[in-house]
N, C-alpha and C positions, 0 to 999 in steps of 0.2 A: 718621694712618694709619686707613684704615675696620676696620671689626671685622665679623667673620660667625661662624657658629655652623652644625656640621655633624653631622644627625642618621644614626645606624649602625644596623644591628641585631647580633644578639649574633655573628655570624660573623664581619663584617667590622670590628666593633668588638674583634676577636680574644680574646674570652671564650671562645668555643666553640662547637661544631657544633648539631646537633638537639636533642643534650642538655643543652642550655642553652638551649632555644628558650623556657623561663619565665622568662629572668632580667629582672629587675625594674629599672625606668628608673634611668638611674644619669648623672649629668653630672662630667666630667672635664675639668680645666684643660690647653689646648694641643691637639696632634694625636695621632690614632690611626688607622692603617692608613690607607684613601683618603685621608685627610687631608693627610697628609703631600705626595702629590703634588698636589693641588686646592690647596693654601697657596701652591705654589709657582709656580701659573700665575696666581693671581688678583693683580693691579694695585693697589700701593696698599694692601692689604687683608691683614689676618693671621685665622685661624681660632684663635678665643681659647678656645671650648668645643666639647668634642664631647660629645653625648648619645649614649647606650647604650640599646637595649630588645631584650629577647626578641621575635622573631615573635609566638610564643603568648601571652606576656603581653599585648601589644599588642593581640591579636586576641579573645582572652578575656576581658581587664579594660580595655577600649578607654577608657570613663570614667574609669576612675583612672588609668591610663597616661597619657592626654593632660592632667590636670588636675595629675600630680605633673609633668612635663615642662613645662608651662607655669609652674607653681612654682619651678622650677630658673631660669627665667629672669627670673622679676619684677625682679631687682635688676640684671640685666646689661644692658650696653649692647653694642647689636648694630646693623647696617646693614642686612644680608642674612640668608637663612634658606636653607641647601642641607640635602638629604636622599637616600642615596644614593650610586650610582646603585644601582638596582633589579634592572635586568636584566628577565629572565624570573618572576624570583622571585615568585609572588603575595603570599603574606603580605607580603614584605619591601615589594611597591608600594604595596598596601593601606594598610601602618603607615605608608609616605612621605607618602602623599595625607593620610592623616588628621591626621599632624602637622601637616605644612603649613599645611593649611587652618586648622587650629585656632591656630595662630602666626600667620600671615597676618592671621585675625579679630581677635585679641587685642592685638597690639603692631603691627600697618599695616605691617609690612614686606613686600618681595617674598621670593616663596618659589621654588626652583628645585629640580626632581627629575629624573629619567632613567630610562624604562623602556622595554622592548621593547615593540610594538604587540600581543602576546598578553596582555600584563601585564593582568589585571584593574583594576588601580588608574588605568590610562589611562583607560578608559569611565567608571570613578566619579569621577574627579577633573578631568579634562582642562579643564573650562569655570571649573575656579574657580583653577588654576596654570600658571605655565608647566612641561608636562613635555615635554623633550626626548627626540627619537625613538632611545631606545639602545639597544644590542646584547643579545644574548639568552643571554650567559653571561658573565662574569669576564675570558673573554678580551679581552673589548673595553673593559675597565677603562681603559684609558689614554686611549683616544679617546673614552669617556664623560665622564670627567672635564673632557677639554680643550673640550669642547662645554659643559658645564656652568660653567665657567670663565669661558669666551668670552660668554656671554649675561651672565653676573653683571659680568664688567666692564663690560660697554654698560649695564649698568641702574646701577652705583655710579658711572660716568662719565657719567650722566644724558644717555646717546645714545638715539637713537630705536631703538625695538625697531621689524624691519621686519614683513612678513608671515610666516606659520606656514610656508610652504615654504622662504623664503629663510633663516629661522633654525634650520628643523630640528626645531620643536615640532610638536607636536599642536594640530590646529585648534581654536579654545577657542570657537567658536561668534559670534566678535564679527565684525562688519563696517564697514568703514572706507572712506569716498569718499576717493579718490588721483587725482592727475591723471596719466595714463598720460603716456610719453614719448614713444610714437608717436602720442597725438593721434587713434587709431582709434576713432571712436563706437562705441558698442552695436549698433546697429542694423548696420554694416556687418562687426563682427564675426562677430555673429549669421548673416549671410548667408554669411559666409567658412566657418563651422564647418558648416552647411549644404551648401554644395558639397562640401567635403571629404568629409563622411560619405554623400554619393549617390553620389560619386566613388570610395568605398573608400580615401580618404587618410584618413592618421594626422590626429588633433585633439585637444585638451584642450579639456574644457569648463571655463567658469570658474565651474560650478556643480556641485559633487559629489552626486551620487545616490546614497546608501545603498544597498546591494546586500545584499537580505535573501534567505537561503538557503528556498526551498521542502522542505517536506517534507511527503509524500506520505501521506495520511489511511492508516492500515491498515483492512485488509479486517474486516468484522465477523465475530467467531468464531461458527462455525454452530451449534455445542452445546456451550454451554459446561458441562455436566452430563457430558459427556466428555472434554474438557479438559484437557492438562498444564500447569498455571498456576504461573509462578513470580513470586515478588515481588523486585523490585528496588530500594532506597531510598538517597536522597540526604539521609536524616537520620542518617548517621554511628553508626548503632547495630552495633558490634561486642562481640566477648569481652573483658572486663574488662582482658586483656592487651594489647590491640590489636596483635595479633601480625604484621599486615600492614603497621604503623607507618603509616596513614593518617593524612594531616596534617587538622589541625582546622580550617583554612580553606585555599582555594585548593590543594584538594588534585590530586594527580596518581598518586595509587593507591588501590586497591579492593581488597576482598576477598569472597570468598564463604564462607559458614559452613554446615556441615549440622546442618538440624534434622529427620531424618528420625525420630528416637527422642523428639524432644521435641512436648508439645503448647501449650507456649507459652514465650514468651522471659522466663527470671527476672532479679530484680535480684540483682545481686551477682554472677550470671553472663555478663550481657552490659550494656554500658552506651552510652552516645552519646558520641562525641568532636567533635561539633558545637559549633563556638566560634558560631555566629550567635543562640542563643537560651539562655534560662534551663534547665540540663541536669537539674534538680531532677526534674521530673514524669517525664520520660521514665528517668532513673536508677532512679526508684522502679518502674517499671511501661514496659519497653521496648516493649510491645505496643501504646503509643500511638502511636508512630512507624511501628511493623512490626508489622501486626497478625497476626502466626501465629496466636495464639488463635483468631480469628475464623475466619480462611481454614483451620484444623485442623476447626473445627466444620462449615464447610460442606463440607466433604471428607468429614466422616463421615455427613453427611444426605442426601450425594449431588448436594447443587448444584453442585458443581465435580467432575470426574472423578478429578483428582489435584493434589496440593499438590507442586510440584517440591524435592526434597531439600535443595537449598542455599538461601537468599536470597543476594542480592549486595548490597553496601553501600560507598558513599563519601559524601564530605561534597560538598555544592552551593554551599555559600556562598565567592564570590569565586574559584570555579573556572572556567577559561577555556572558552571553547567549544572551541578546539583541544584541549585537554584532555580534555574530556569528550565528544569526539567517538572520542579515542584510546582513553578506558578503555570507550566503549560497543563498539569494535570489537574488544577483549581478550575483551570477557566473550561476544560471540555467539558464539563456535565453542563454547561449553560449553552454551548454551542450545540450540543448534543437536544437538549430538550427544546429548542428553538427550529431545530430540524437543518441547520446548517451543513451543505454539502461543497461548499467550497469557500477557502479562506485565501483571502488576500494579506502577507505578511510584509509588511514596509516598515525598512530600516532606515537608515543616515547615511 
C-alpha cells in the first residue's frame, strides 16, 4: 500500500472561514474533508496525513509556514503529495503552489494540485508541477478530485503521463518529440493549416501564441493645475479595522476612504494589510505608500487643481487579471461622478 499526504486550507480543513485564515500549520493523522473522497479514488494508496494551514498565515508568513510543513514531513513516508483543489480561490491556489514546490524540491516526490484558470497560482507555478484544470468553485469538487486521483494513479502506477491537453493539465512549457500515429510530416501539416486559414476554415495551431491585451495610452492631462486628481493604490492602505474586509493577497474587494478633512494618513488610523512586503514602515507612516501628505501640499500650492475627496485601495499581490478588471470597473462610476480627470496609481 502506497502513501499520500494532502494539504488543505482552513476552510476545507474544517477549521473555519475567513475568521480562521490566520490558523497556523497543523498536521493530522488520517483523512479530513476532501481527503475522504480523494482517498476512495486512489488505487492501492491511502492518505496517511492531512496538513492544514490558514491562507492568511501562509501568505503573511510564507517562509515560516513552509518550513513548519516541511518539518512535519521529515519523518513521514509518502509517495505522492496532493494539495487542494483550490478552484478560483487565489490565496489558496498560491499556497498550494508554494507548498507543492517546496515538497517536490525537498523530498523529490511528485506533487499534484488543481486550480481554475483564473487562479494566480496557475501562472506562478504551472511550470513547476502538475496543475489540473479545475472548476471555479467548490461545486466542482467531485470532478476535480476525480481528476487529481486519476493523474495520481497514473503516476503511482508508473504509467506514462501524456500531453497537457489529453491529461487536462496546464502546459508546463516542456516539449517532447513524439511519433504521430498518422505519420503526417510537419511541412504537410503547415500547408494544411495555411490553406484552412486562407479559406476561412477552422484549424488548431500546434504552437499556441499568447494573446496580450492592448491597453491604449491615456491622453495627456492638458492642465494639471486645474485637474481633479484621484489617488488609487494597490498597496493595501486601509483604516485600521479594514471595514471592507479586503484580503491581504489575491484580493477580490476594494475600498474608498474619505480624506477631505485630512492633511495626511496617520499611523494608528490607517495601516497596510498587504501580505507581499514587511508592513512595518507603511504602518509607521501610511503616506509612504499612499502619499496623501504630498498631494495635499501640491493642492495648497496650486500645482494641482484639486485632490479628490476619496482614495481607493486594494491589494495587488496575487490578484488575478479578471478580478483587477472587475474592481476597476466598479471604481470607475465613482470617479466619473466626481468628474475626476487624472488618476495617480501607486503600488509597492
